[in-house]
C-alpha positions in Angstrom: 1.5 -32.6 202.3 0.1 -35.6 200.9 2.7 -37.7 199.0 1.8 -37.5 195.4 1.0 -41.5 194.2 0.6 -41.9 189.7 -0.8 -45.3 189.0 -0.1 -47.0 185.7 -2.8 -49.6 185.0 -3.0 -51.7 182.2 -4.8 -54.7 180.8 -3.9 -57.9 180.7 -0.9 -58.6 177.5 -1.4 -54.6 177.3 2.5 -53.6 177.3 2.9 -53.4 181.1 6.3 -55.3 180.9 7.9 -52.9 178.5 6.2 -49.8 180.2 8.2 -51.2 183.2 11.2 -51.6 181.4 11.4 -48.4 180.1 10.8 -47.2 184.1 14.0 -49.2 184.7 16.0 -47.8 182.0 15.0 -44.5 182.6 15.1 -44.4 186.9 18.7 -42.1 187.6 16.5 -39.6 184.9 13.0 -40.0 187.1 14.8 -39.6 190.6 16.9 -36.7 189.1 13.6 -35.1 188.4 12.2 -35.5 191.9 9.8 -39.4 191.0 11.0 -42.3 192.9 10.0 -45.6 191.0 8.1 -48.8 192.0 7.4 -51.9 189.9 6.6 -54.8 190.4 9.4 -56.2 187.9 7.9 -59.2 186.4 9.3 -60.8 183.2 12.5 -60.3 184.2 11.9 -56.2 184.4 15.7 -55.1 186.8 14.8 -53.1 190.4 11.3 -54.3 190.4 10.5 -54.2 194.3 6.9 -53.7 194.7 4.8 -56.7 195.7 1.2 -56.2 195.5 -1.2 -58.6 194.5 -4.5 -56.9 193.4 -7.7 -58.2 195.3 -9.9 -60.2 193.5 -13.4 -59.1 192.5 -15.3 -61.5 194.6 -13.7 -59.9 197.7 -15.7 -57.4 199.7 -15.0 -53.9 200.5 -12.9 -54.5 203.7 -10.4 -56.8 201.7 -10.0 -53.9 199.1 -9.6 -51.5 202.1 -6.6 -53.6 203.5 -5.6 -54.2 200.2 -5.4 -50.2 200.2 -3.2 -49.9 203.8 -0.8 -53.1 202.5 -0.4 -50.9 199.2 0.5 -47.5 201.1 2.4 -49.6 203.7 4.3 -50.9 200.4 4.8 -47.8 198.8 6.0 -46.1 201.6 9.4 -48.3 202.2 10.1 -47.8 198.7 9.5 -44.3 198.6 9.7 -42.5 202.0 10.3 -39.0 201.4 6.4 -37.4 201.5 7.7 -35.1 199.2 8.5 -36.8 196.1 5.6 -38.7 193.9 
């Protein structure tokens, strides 16, 4: 079974800190519903453990592939159970 990953991607100054704060406040409810939550926790949002830096647009595909592998490894440490999205 492949692990389901839901990604919220937004534009600069598009409310991502507010969304992360919502995830933080609802972490227990989301966990009880079967979801593991990962977010970077910038701007003082508590509980953020995700450490990903997106590759710059100038990077070639080989850098993007390396990013994907690193992102997968980071997400696996935060959410190791393959049956929990």
